[in-house]
Structures are given as structure tokens and as C-alpha cells.
VMD Tcl script that draws the C-alpha trace (Angstrom):
set ca {
  {82.97 160.37 60.72}
  {85.60 162.05 63.26}
  {87.74 164.76 62.52}
  {90.84 165.39 64.49}
  {93.82 167.86 64.46}
  {97.10 166.35 63.12}
  {100.55 167.39 62.27}
  {102.74 165.78 59.40}
  {104.75 166.53 56.31}
  {104.29 166.07 52.42}
  {107.35 167.62 51.26}
  {111.24 167.16 51.97}
  {112.26 170.45 53.50}
  {114.91 171.30 56.20}
  {113.33 171.32 59.54}
  {114.24 175.35 59.45}
  {111.45 175.74 56.88}
  {108.10 176.43 58.57}
  {106.59 174.31 55.99}
  {108.80 170.98 56.98}
  {105.67 170.13 59.37}
  {102.15 170.93 58.44}
  {99.26 171.18 60.68}
  {95.63 169.86 59.39}
  {92.52 168.39 60.25}
  {92.24 164.87 59.16}
  {89.78 162.09 59.35}
  {89.71 159.47 62.22}
  {89.90 155.87 60.67}
  {87.15 153.55 61.32}
  {87.87 151.45 64.29}
  {88.74 147.58 63.56}
  {87.85 144.93 66.03}
  {90.93 145.30 68.03}
  {91.28 149.10 67.84}
  {91.61 151.72 70.43}
  {90.41 155.42 69.60}
  {92.91 157.17 72.15}
  {92.82 160.82 73.02}
  {96.57 161.68 73.25}
  {97.99 163.48 75.81}
  {101.73 163.29 75.37}
  {104.09 162.15 72.34}
  {107.79 161.77 71.83}
  {110.22 162.13 68.93}
  {112.49 159.33 67.86}
  {115.12 159.33 64.88}
  {112.38 157.40 62.75}
  {110.26 160.74 62.61}
  {113.23 162.28 61.10}
  {113.99 159.63 58.79}
  {110.60 159.37 57.39}
  {110.22 163.31 57.17}
  {113.50 163.22 54.91}
  {112.19 160.33 52.63}
  {109.32 160.07 50.02}
  {107.31 163.18 49.57}
  {103.61 162.22 49.89}
  {100.54 163.62 47.78}
  {98.70 163.55 51.23}
  {99.75 164.79 54.67}
  {101.52 162.01 56.24}
  {101.23 162.29 60.32}
  {104.15 161.28 62.09}
  {104.82 160.02 65.55}
  {105.27 156.76 67.11}
  {105.13 157.23 70.79}
  {101.99 158.33 72.76}
  {100.54 158.38 76.04}
  {96.87 158.97 76.78}
  {93.36 157.95 77.52}
  {90.73 155.36 75.79}
  {87.72 156.91 74.83}
  {86.37 154.17 72.47}
  {87.03 150.45 71.60}
  {86.39 148.14 68.81}
  {83.95 145.49 68.95}
  {86.45 142.68 69.91}
  {88.55 144.41 72.30}
  {89.10 143.11 75.64}
  {92.25 144.49 77.19}
  {90.94 148.02 77.73}
  {88.05 149.97 78.37}
  {87.07 153.65 78.04}
  {88.68 155.69 80.40}
  {92.15 153.66 80.75}
  {95.49 155.62 80.64}
  {97.49 153.75 78.10}
  {101.25 154.08 76.37}
  {102.32 152.66 72.95}
  {104.49 153.07 70.25}
  {101.87 152.71 67.31}
  {102.89 151.02 63.95}
  {104.80 152.36 61.04}
  {102.18 151.64 58.47}
  {99.28 153.79 60.19}
  {98.64 157.41 61.03}
  {101.12 158.51 63.28}
  {100.63 159.44 66.80}
  {100.63 163.31 66.40}
  {97.12 163.85 66.36}
  {94.71 164.68 69.41}
  {92.67 161.40 68.60}
  {94.77 158.34 67.45}
  {93.63 154.83 66.81}
  {95.89 151.91 67.65}
  {95.55 148.15 68.17}
  {95.20 146.95 71.58}
  {97.82 144.24 71.06}
  {100.53 146.59 71.17}
  {99.58 148.93 73.76}
  {100.10 148.54 77.61}
  {98.78 150.23 80.60}
  {100.50 153.56 81.52}
  {102.71 153.18 84.82}
  {100.82 154.82 87.42}
  {103.57 157.01 88.92}
  {104.42 158.97 85.64}
  {103.03 161.60 84.00}
  {101.69 161.52 80.63}
  {104.69 162.96 79.40}
  {107.26 160.85 80.93}
  {105.33 157.68 79.93}
  {105.32 159.02 76.29}
  {109.07 158.65 76.38}
  {109.14 155.10 76.86}
  {107.41 152.75 74.53}
  {109.45 153.00 71.16}
  {112.73 152.38 73.07}
  {111.53 150.21 76.01}
  {110.10 147.65 73.17}
  {113.15 148.12 70.94}
  {115.82 147.57 74.09}
  {113.68 144.64 75.40}
  {113.52 142.65 72.02}
  {117.12 143.45 71.23}
  {117.94 141.71 74.41}
  {115.68 139.09 75.12}
  {114.26 138.25 71.56}
  {117.27 138.71 69.27}
  {120.33 138.06 71.67}
  {118.09 135.37 73.56}
  {119.59 136.69 76.91}
  {118.18 135.79 80.29}
  {118.50 135.95 84.06}
  {121.35 133.25 83.79}
  {123.18 134.83 81.15}
  {126.97 135.79 81.98}
  {129.39 137.99 80.11}
  {130.16 141.42 78.62}
  {128.02 143.28 76.34}
  {129.30 146.20 74.36}
  {126.42 148.99 74.10}
  {127.09 151.64 71.14}
  {125.03 154.49 71.43}
  {124.37 154.14 75.32}
  {123.27 157.66 75.58}
  {120.64 157.54 73.15}
  {116.88 156.71 73.91}
  {117.36 153.00 73.39}
  {120.47 152.69 74.92}
  {119.37 154.47 78.00}
  {116.49 151.96 78.77}
  {118.39 148.82 77.65}
  {121.32 149.96 80.20}
  {118.66 149.91 82.84}
  {117.05 146.56 81.87}
  {120.43 144.78 81.70}
  {121.21 146.36 85.21}
  {117.62 145.19 86.50}
  {117.06 141.92 84.85}
  {120.62 140.56 83.93}
  {122.66 140.93 86.97}
  {125.67 138.64 85.39}
  {125.83 140.48 82.46}
  {128.65 143.48 82.32}
  {128.13 146.67 80.18}
  {130.57 148.81 78.37}
  {129.12 151.85 77.16}
  {130.06 153.96 74.28}
  {130.16 157.90 74.92}
  {131.67 160.75 72.81}
  {131.90 163.15 75.82}
  {131.82 163.50 79.44}
  {128.12 164.20 79.72}
  {127.31 161.16 77.87}
  {129.64 159.09 80.11}
  {128.23 160.53 83.14}
  {124.56 159.35 81.61}
  {125.94 155.85 80.98}
  {127.16 155.32 84.27}
  {124.10 156.82 85.85}
  {121.92 154.33 84.02}
  {123.88 151.11 84.62}
  {127.01 150.97 82.74}
  {129.97 149.65 84.43}
  {132.63 151.05 82.10}
  {132.56 153.67 79.24}
  {134.80 154.06 76.25}
  {135.13 156.97 73.73}
  {134.22 155.44 70.48}
  {135.69 158.32 68.67}
  {139.45 157.45 69.79}
  {141.22 153.98 70.06}
  {138.03 152.36 70.25}
  {139.23 148.99 70.01}
  {142.10 149.49 72.26}
  {139.92 150.61 74.86}
  {137.44 147.94 74.77}
  {140.18 145.06 74.80}
  {141.73 146.83 77.73}
  {138.82 146.28 79.64}
  {137.79 143.12 78.50}
  {140.81 141.32 76.93}
  {139.16 138.49 75.67}
  {136.85 140.49 73.76}
  {133.04 140.93 74.47}
  {129.95 138.38 74.03}
  {127.67 140.71 72.44}
  {127.25 144.16 70.91}
  {124.03 146.01 70.78}
  {124.54 149.03 68.36}
  {122.70 151.88 67.20}
  {125.54 152.86 64.97}
  {127.04 150.15 62.88}
  {127.92 151.88 59.54}
  {131.62 151.82 58.87}
  {132.39 149.77 62.43}
  {131.96 146.19 61.22}
  {135.62 145.57 61.16}
  {136.05 147.05 64.36}
  {133.40 144.97 65.80}
  {135.18 141.84 64.23}
  {138.12 142.53 66.41}
  {136.68 142.91 69.64}
  {133.73 140.45 69.75}
  {134.65 136.93 70.84}
  {134.02 133.66 68.68}
  {130.50 132.87 68.36}
  {129.27 136.20 69.71}
  {126.22 137.95 68.56}
  {125.45 141.44 67.24}
  {122.16 143.38 67.57}
  {121.63 146.39 65.21}
  {118.93 149.05 65.32}
  {120.18 151.47 62.35}
  {119.80 150.72 58.60}
  {121.67 148.74 56.10}
  {123.01 147.48 53.78}
  {125.81 146.28 55.91}
  {129.01 144.18 54.65}
  {129.10 141.73 57.38}
  {131.69 139.50 55.86}
  {134.38 140.44 58.22}
  {132.38 138.53 60.85}
  {132.63 135.17 59.16}
  {135.76 134.06 60.48}
  {134.65 134.02 64.19}
  {131.09 132.42 62.96}
  {129.51 135.60 64.45}
  {125.43 136.17 64.22}
  {123.94 139.14 63.10}
  {120.69 140.68 64.09}
  {118.43 143.27 62.95}
  {115.77 144.66 65.43}
  {112.80 146.58 64.07}
  {110.19 146.97 66.92}
  {107.33 147.66 64.23}
  {107.71 144.16 62.60}
  {105.23 142.59 64.63}
  {102.48 145.33 63.83}
  {103.68 145.54 60.33}
  {103.18 141.90 59.62}
  {100.31 141.12 62.25}
  {102.50 138.37 63.43}
  {100.78 135.78 65.59}
  {102.94 136.89 68.57}
  {101.91 140.55 68.10}
  {100.26 140.49 71.77}
  {103.82 140.04 73.20}
  {104.01 143.77 72.66}
  {101.18 144.56 75.08}
  {102.47 142.36 77.77}
  {105.97 143.59 77.47}
  {104.71 147.24 77.78}
  {102.79 146.09 81.06}
  {105.97 144.50 82.37}
  {108.03 147.83 81.87}
  {105.15 149.67 83.55}
  {105.54 147.45 86.64}
  {109.02 147.81 86.51}
  {108.63 151.74 86.47}
  {105.92 151.41 89.27}
  {108.53 149.48 91.47}
  {111.06 151.94 91.06}
  {113.30 149.54 88.72}
  {113.04 151.56 85.59}
  {113.07 155.22 84.96}
  {111.79 157.45 82.11}
  {115.02 158.96 79.99}
  {112.99 162.41 79.42}
  {115.85 164.92 78.70}
  {113.75 167.80 77.17}
  {109.84 168.55 77.55}
  {108.27 170.93 75.29}
  {104.81 172.30 75.91}
  {102.25 172.66 74.20}
  {102.15 170.02 71.17}
  {102.15 172.58 68.23}
  {104.19 173.01 64.95}
  {106.63 175.10 66.65}
  {107.51 172.48 69.31}
  {107.42 169.69 67.16}
  {109.95 171.40 64.68}
  {112.29 172.05 67.56}
  {111.96 168.68 68.64}
  {112.89 167.43 65.34}
  {115.78 169.85 65.12}
  {116.91 168.41 68.36}
  {116.65 164.74 67.21}
  {118.33 165.58 63.96}
  {121.63 166.94 65.60}
  {122.25 163.24 66.61}
  {123.28 164.57 69.93}
  {120.52 164.21 71.89}
  {120.66 162.59 75.34}
  {117.63 160.65 76.15}
  {114.02 161.56 74.78}
  {112.52 164.73 73.65}
  {108.71 164.67 74.77}
  {105.97 167.01 73.98}
  {102.69 167.09 76.15}
  {99.44 168.73 76.02}
  {97.55 169.99 73.06}
  {97.38 173.87 72.15}
}
mol new
graphics top color blue
foreach p $ca { graphics top sphere $p radius 0.5 }
foreach p [lrange $ca 0 end-1] q [lrange $ca 1 end] { graphics top cylinder $p $q radius 0.2 }
display resetview
């Protein structure tokens, strides 16, 4: 039996409370056939961490964290993709203990090789956002290198939006991007990462979008869909498609007149349901690593905290909770 240090929660407390996150020693699960035991070197904090911490209290410590980069130190009996000593990055699974622990277990089929040119810290900024952005564009919206049209990206300066902009610029050359931004900093960030246009979603949003694209947009990616469906119905073309990564329920009836398709994207679906194509996330992350190593895709780390400990994880949660962070908040090196 292996014991490791872990950080999680069991009660719903504001992040300013020292007890909102707790440190404990926990048992490392026995490795399954396809599992890797990883010594984590860096992790990042995502909105899902904050949402879960505010959710149902637990009797036992729930370890949070859904991004990690580290080194494989042991493998399950059927592992073929990695060996001890390999450096990997991944986003884990929502139904297993999180990555905020020194030793972590992950299925090889949802891990990829760490980009060679990146530090562990920058590598840890990428998996969850890259998988979400990739699946949104290529699996939900079914875009490809021949796709041509206009994509509206709502939440462009967030972790997912920042990667999605780069993927469009690199892999979808005929797709024009309109990004939303609420201030000059976020507008500059959006342009830096590939957006041709930026609009302020807090003022005359519909008018701004239609000024740029009078006939409407072909696709919408949204990280913030609550209360926005009627606006989307105005600015999207008939037979257009929308993919959302936030949470419902949503009344999408305003979209019916134009026969608009609505997609939900959750990057944990494959691992949660052990789908037959689960290994596609391994291939996806390896492709991301290739794009990074060829200087076509860049990490979106905006804040790095050292070491990984309770105080810094609380600070990372606080920053993400504001909803105003640009890019990703990363922690590296255990105390």
C-alpha cells in the first residue's frame, strides 16, 4: 500500500477560509490494467475545481485537480503507450481522485507525451483546455481544414478560448474569428492568440457582431451561454451550430426557427463512460505536443505559483473564482 500527500476538500467554505482546502495523506489506488502511476511535477486550476469545491460536501477528503504534468514511475500490466521515466501530461478523470497529489493514477489512454520544449509548469496549463477546445471544434462542430466561414468565440480570453483561437489560426485557415472581450487587456490577448476581430459582449453585442458579419456567423463557441440564447439566435445563420462548455439547463427554443444545432462539450465524457474511442484523447494530446514542439501552439500560463501547497492552491482558486483571469493559473514543485 502506497501513501501520498494530497490536497482536497470535504466542506463548502469560502476560499478565504483556511479550511476550504485541506491537506492529508491518502492511499494511492491499486493500478488497473491500463493505469500509470505518475509523480506529479505541476498542476493547474480550472473552473471545474471551483465548481466542485462549492458542490456537495463529502464525508472523506475529495482530491481536486484536473490537469497535471509529471513522470511515470510505474505501469499497469497491460500498459503499452508509456514506460517508467516517460514525461507526460493529461487532464485526468472526473470520477477518480484528482491531480492535486504527489503520486497520481491515470489511465494511459487519456495521457499524452509532454511537449519537449515546455517546462512541467507550462505543460500542465494545456491538457483540459486543449482537449475541450479540440473536441469542440473538430468533434462537436465537425470543422476541418476545408471549412470556411465565421466563428464567434464567447469567452476568448479564458483557458479554453485561448487555445481554441490558436487551433483555428493553425488548423482552420479559412475560418474567420470574432472574439468577445470585456476590456482592452482581453481584447489584446484575443488578437495575440489569433482572433481577427474583437467585440465587447457587455455593450451592443448583437450590433457589433452583425457590423462585422452582416449575414451572421456560421458557428458559435461559448463558455458563457446563460441568458444569451436569444442573442445567439439573432446573430447566427440558419442551420448554424453552437457548442457550449458551461452548464445548463438552457431554453434553446429561440434557435428552432433557424434549425440551429446545439452541442454540449464535456471533455470528461470519454473517461467517465470508458467509451470505445477513449484512446483518441491520447492521440489528441500527442498532436497537441507536436504542435507545441513545432512552435504552432503555445501555452497560456498567465500566473505561476510555487510551491504546490495549501496556501497557493487557495490563491489559485481565489483567482479562478473571480471569473476575470486571463489564461491559466499553474502551480509547480511540491513543498
